Backbone as CSV, one residue per row, in Angstrom:
resi,resn,N_x,N_y,N_z,CA_x,CA_y,CA_z,C_x,C_y,C_z
1,UNK,79.177,108.235,123.538,79.840,108.930,124.596,81.245,108.392,124.731
2,UNK,82.122,109.253,125.135,83.502,108.879,125.317,83.612,108.149,126.648
3,UNK,84.856,107.757,127.052,85.024,107.062,128.325,84.514,107.927,129.497
4,UNK,84.605,109.221,129.367,84.042,110.106,130.408,82.597,110.309,130.086
5,UNK,81.728,110.243,131.045,80.295,110.373,130.869,79.938,111.732,130.276
6,UNK,78.914,111.749,129.420,78.338,112.977,128.838,79.251,113.746,127.915
7,UNK,80.319,113.114,127.412,81.188,113.762,126.422,81.106,112.999,125.143
8,UNK,80.508,113.632,124.125,80.359,112.998,122.813,81.703,113.043,122.075
9,UNK,82.017,111.920,121.472,83.209,111.830,120.605,82.855,112.477,119.268
10,UNK,83.682,113.405,118.756,83.335,114.059,117.503,83.198,113.092,116.321
11,UNK,83.964,112.035,116.307,83.904,111.041,115.233,82.557,110.301,115.322
12,UNK,82.143,109.927,116.536,80.857,109.242,116.696,79.708,110.149,116.239
13,UNK,79.808,111.446,116.570,78.789,112.399,116.151,78.751,112.529,114.596
14,UNK,79.949,112.544,114.017,80.053,112.633,112.536,79.448,111.420,111.842
15,UNK,79.807,110.236,112.377,79.269,108.983,111.812,77.739,108.985,111.954
16,UNK,77.255,109.390,113.118,75.808,109.444,113.343,75.086,110.389,112.429
17,UNK,75.693,111.536,112.193,75.097,112.520,111.291,75.049,112.015,109.841
18,UNK,76.106,111.345,109.430,76.149,110.753,108.092,75.126,109.606,107.983
19,UNK,74.998,108.854,109.051,74.035,107.755,109.063,72.626,108.297,108.827
20,UNK,72.321,109.373,109.563,70.977,109.991,109.382,70.825,110.544,107.996
21,UNK,71.812,111.245,107.485,71.747,111.835,106.155,71.519,110.763,105.093
22,UNK,72.268,109.645,105.171,72.085,108.567,104.210,70.741,107.856,104.344
23,UNK,70.293,107.740,105.593,68.960,107.120,105.802,67.870,107.968,105.199
24,UNK,67.953,109.295,105.398,66.917,110.185,104.833,67.000,110.178,103.313
25,UNK,68.213,110.199,102.759,68.384,110.161,101.299,67.746,108.903,100.691
26,UNK,67.800,107.824,101.429,67.241,106.568,100.986,65.747,106.416,101.337
27,UNK,65.181,107.476,101.885,63.781,107.495,102.284,63.393,106.340,103.203
28,UNK,64.302,106.101,104.156,64.057,105.068,105.161,63.678,105.717,106.474
29,UNK,62.788,105.089,107.187,62.473,105.571,108.544,63.497,104.989,109.513
30,UNK,63.509,105.523,110.720,64.377,104.947,111.758,63.950,103.525,112.035
31,UNK,62.686,103.226,111.966,62.185,101.863,112.221,62.696,100.952,111.123
32,UNK,62.643,101.372,109.877,63.154,100.526,108.775,64.608,100.211,108.964
33,UNK,65.403,101.223,109.277,66.834,101.000,109.480,67.084,100.115,110.704
34,UNK,66.369,100.392,111.763,66.499,99.567,112.961,66.217,98.077,112.672
35,UNK,65.212,97.836,111.907,64.911,96.437,111.553,66.058,95.821,110.766
36,UNK,66.622,96.560,109.819,67.746,96.064,109.020,68.979,95.783,109.899
37,UNK,69.134,96.608,110.935,70.297,96.479,111.820,70.079,95.498,112.965
38,UNK,68.825,95.144,113.202,68.524,94.264,114.328,68.593,94.944,115.670
39,UNK,68.252,96.244,115.658,68.225,97.035,116.920,66.875,97.756,116.991
40,UNK,66.680,98.475,118.095,65.448,99.231,118.234,65.596,100.572,117.511
41,UNK,64.478,101.255,117.206,64.574,102.565,116.612,65.184,103.570,117.571
42,UNK,64.990,103.327,118.884,65.627,104.226,119.877,67.149,104.131,119.750
43,UNK,67.648,102.920,119.448,69.094,102.774,119.288,69.581,103.523,118.061
44,UNK,68.817,103.494,116.981,69.129,104.253,115.784,69.185,105.747,116.130
45,UNK,68.235,106.218,116.900,68.220,107.608,117.339,69.526,107.954,118.080
46,UNK,69.967,107.088,118.974,71.198,107.330,119.709,72.393,107.336,118.781
47,UNK,72.426,106.405,117.775,73.504,106.407,116.810,73.542,107.750,116.071
48,UNK,72.401,108.212,115.602,72.267,109.404,114.801,72.689,110.653,115.573
49,UNK,72.465,110.667,116.872,72.816,111.797,117.709,74.263,111.697,118.171
50,UNK,74.945,110.593,117.904,76.302,110.406,118.363,76.395,110.028,119.825
51,UNK,75.270,109.687,120.438,75.290,109.318,121.867,75.856,107.922,122.085
52,UNK,75.641,107.024,121.116,76.195,105.689,121.178,77.075,105.459,119.951
53,UNK,78.175,104.796,120.197,79.114,104.446,119.133,78.581,103.299,118.301
54,UNK,78.730,103.399,116.988,78.277,102.336,116.079,79.402,101.303,115.900
55,UNK,79.106,100.061,116.236,80.101,98.991,116.073,80.403,98.754,114.588
56,UNK,81.571,98.275,114.323,81.972,98.024,112.921,80.998,97.108,112.214
57,UNK,80.559,96.060,112.883,79.606,95.105,112.270,78.280,95.784,111.974
58,UNK,77.851,96.672,112.859,76.600,97.406,112.652,76.774,98.384,111.498
59,UNK,77.937,98.994,111.401,78.198,99.924,110.301,78.159,99.183,108.973
60,UNK,78.720,97.972,108.964,78.632,97.173,107.718,77.216,96.854,107.340
61,UNK,76.377,96.512,108.323,74.976,96.243,108.076,74.266,97.504,107.539
62,UNK,74.594,98.652,108.125,73.976,99.909,107.716,74.392,100.215,106.276
63,UNK,75.649,100.026,105.939,76.090,100.271,104.576,75.331,99.408,103.579
64,UNK,75.115,98.152,103.943,74.345,97.253,103.043,72.889,97.736,102.952
65,UNK,72.302,98.080,104.057,70.886,98.509,104.062,70.724,99.828,103.289
66,UNK,71.713,100.687,103.361,71.608,102.005,102.725,72.281,102.063,101.337
67,UNK,72.732,100.853,100.884,73.352,100.730,99.579,74.489,101.712,99.382
68,UNK,75.436,101.716,100.332,76.564,102.610,100.275,77.829,101.886,100.761
69,UNK,78.944,102.576,100.756,80.199,102.025,101.281,80.371,102.491,102.726
70,UNK,81.138,101.712,103.472,81.434,102.071,104.865,82.098,103.468,104.923
71,UNK,82.940,103.749,103.945,83.633,105.024,103.951,82.666,106.200,103.800
72,UNK,81.488,105.973,103.305,80.483,107.064,103.172,80.042,107.609,104.522
73,UNK,80.286,106.872,105.592,79.922,107.351,106.932,80.932,108.312,107.525
74,UNK,82.057,108.484,106.830,83.125,109.335,107.338,83.280,110.587,106.496
75,UNK,83.801,111.610,107.102,84.006,112.911,106.428,84.789,112.680,105.159
76,UNK,84.346,113.303,104.079,85.001,113.117,102.782,86.240,113.960,102.598
77,UNK,86.326,115.103,103.210,87.475,115.982,103.044,88.432,115.905,104.255
78,UNK,88.912,114.681,104.470,89.773,114.456,105.663,91.207,114.871,105.359
79,UNK,91.966,115.219,106.354,93.397,115.546,106.164,94.147,114.344,105.655
80,UNK,95.292,114.591,105.036,96.090,113.541,104.473,96.459,112.465,105.477
81,UNK,96.634,112.855,106.742,97.006,111.911,107.774,95.923,110.826,108.002
82,UNK,94.675,111.145,107.620,93.610,110.175,107.809,93.353,109.350,106.551
83,UNK,93.962,109.661,105.418,93.721,108.946,104.181,93.997,107.457,104.294
84,UNK,95.098,107.027,104.938,95.298,105.596,105.057,94.160,104.881,105.793
85,UNK,93.590,105.539,106.794,92.461,104.913,107.498,91.250,104.790,106.608
86,UNK,90.994,105.795,105.758,89.891,105.733,104.817,90.096,104.575,103.821
87,UNK,91.352,104.521,103.318,91.668,103.435,102.365,91.463,102.072,103.000
88,UNK,91.875,101.976,104.248,91.723,100.694,104.978,90.260,100.333,105.148
89,UNK,89.426,101.329,105.461,87.981,101.072,105.553,87.380,100.629,104.209
90,UNK,87.783,101.290,103.136,87.290,100.885,101.810,87.762,99.514,101.465
91,UNK,89.061,99.230,101.718,89.585,97.903,101.445,88.846,96.842,102.258
92,UNK,88.551,97.113,103.500,87.805,96.187,104.329,86.425,95.926,103.785
93,UNK,85.761,96.990,103.292,84.475,96.880,102.693,84.503,95.965,101.461
94,UNK,85.500,96.229,100.606,85.630,95.456,99.383,86.000,94.015,99.675
95,UNK,86.897,93.814,100.643,87.311,92.472,101.051,86.095,91.630,101.486
96,UNK,85.210,92.260,102.220,84.012,91.595,102.696,83.103,91.131,101.578
97,UNK,83.179,91.759,100.415,82.353,91.391,99.271,82.966,90.327,98.353
98,UNK,84.239,90.010,98.617,84.934,89.067,97.761,84.686,87.616,98.126
99,UNK,84.853,86.748,97.131,84.804,85.292,97.380,86.108,84.894,98.014
100,UNK,86.113,83.752,98.629,87.292,83.249,99.370,88.552,83.253,98.534
101,UNK,88.440,82.805,97.264,89.607,82.726,96.375,90.163,84.127,96.072
102,UNK,89.231,85.063,95.904,89.656,86.448,95.630,90.373,87.027,96.860
103,UNK,89.855,86.719,98.044,90.460,87.209,99.273,91.892,86.687,99.391
104,UNK,92.079,85.413,99.105,93.415,84.804,99.216,94.363,85.419,98.193
105,UNK,93.868,85.675,96.962,94.701,86.311,95.964,95.124,87.721,96.388
106,UNK,94.191,88.466,96.981,94.488,89.819,97.430,95.560,89.778,98.529
107,UNK,95.399,88.862,99.476,96.373,88.747,100.566,97.750,88.353,100.037
108,UNK,97.785,87.439,99.075,99.054,87.019,98.465,99.712,88.206,97.772
109,UNK,98.938,88.975,97.045,99.469,90.162,96.352,100.000,91.192,97.356
110,UNK,99.248,91.436,98.422,99.650,92.400,99.428,100.976,91.967,100.081
111,UNK,101.089,90.683,100.386,102.295,90.156,100.995,103.504,90.345,100.065
112,UNK,103.268,90.066,98.771,104.332,90.197,97.807,104.765,91.653,97.652
113,UNK,103.831,92.580,97.694,104.158,93.991,97.612,104.969,94.469,98.778
114,UNK,104.694,93.937,99.972,105.445,94.308,101.179,106.883,93.752,101.046
115,UNK,107.022,92.558,100.532,108.326,91.981,100.382,109.166,92.755,99.377
116,UNK,108.546,93.289,98.316,109.256,94.087,97.302,109.836,95.335,97.939
117,UNK,109.129,95.915,98.899,109.589,97.136,99.565,110.833,96.918,100.401
118,UNK,111.021,95.728,100.848,112.141,95.458,101.798,113.472,95.450,101.134
C-alpha cells in the first residue's frame, strides 16, 4: 500500500505478480517460499497481491530461492527512462555475488571511468 491507506502502488503490484509467476514456474508453494524468506505464507500472499511492499533484502532472498536475478521481478519492456534503474539493480545483484577483491576492483574501475568523463 502507498502512504495513503488502501491505495496499491503499481510497482509493488507488478513486483508481487512477478514474484508469484516465478514461484509458480519453480513449482514452489507459498509455504516453501515463505520458509526461504523467513516470513509467513500470509506475508507471501500479501507480497504477491501487492498489498505489502517487498524490501530489497527480501527481494534478494527471493531471487536466490527462485534461482533468478533481482531484475526478473521488474517489467522487462520498460521505457528508456527506467533502463538505468534496471541496470543498477542488475549491477547490485552481481556485486552481491562477488568476492571482496572483485568488488574493490569494480569500484576502482567505476571511479576511473567517472574521472575520464570529467
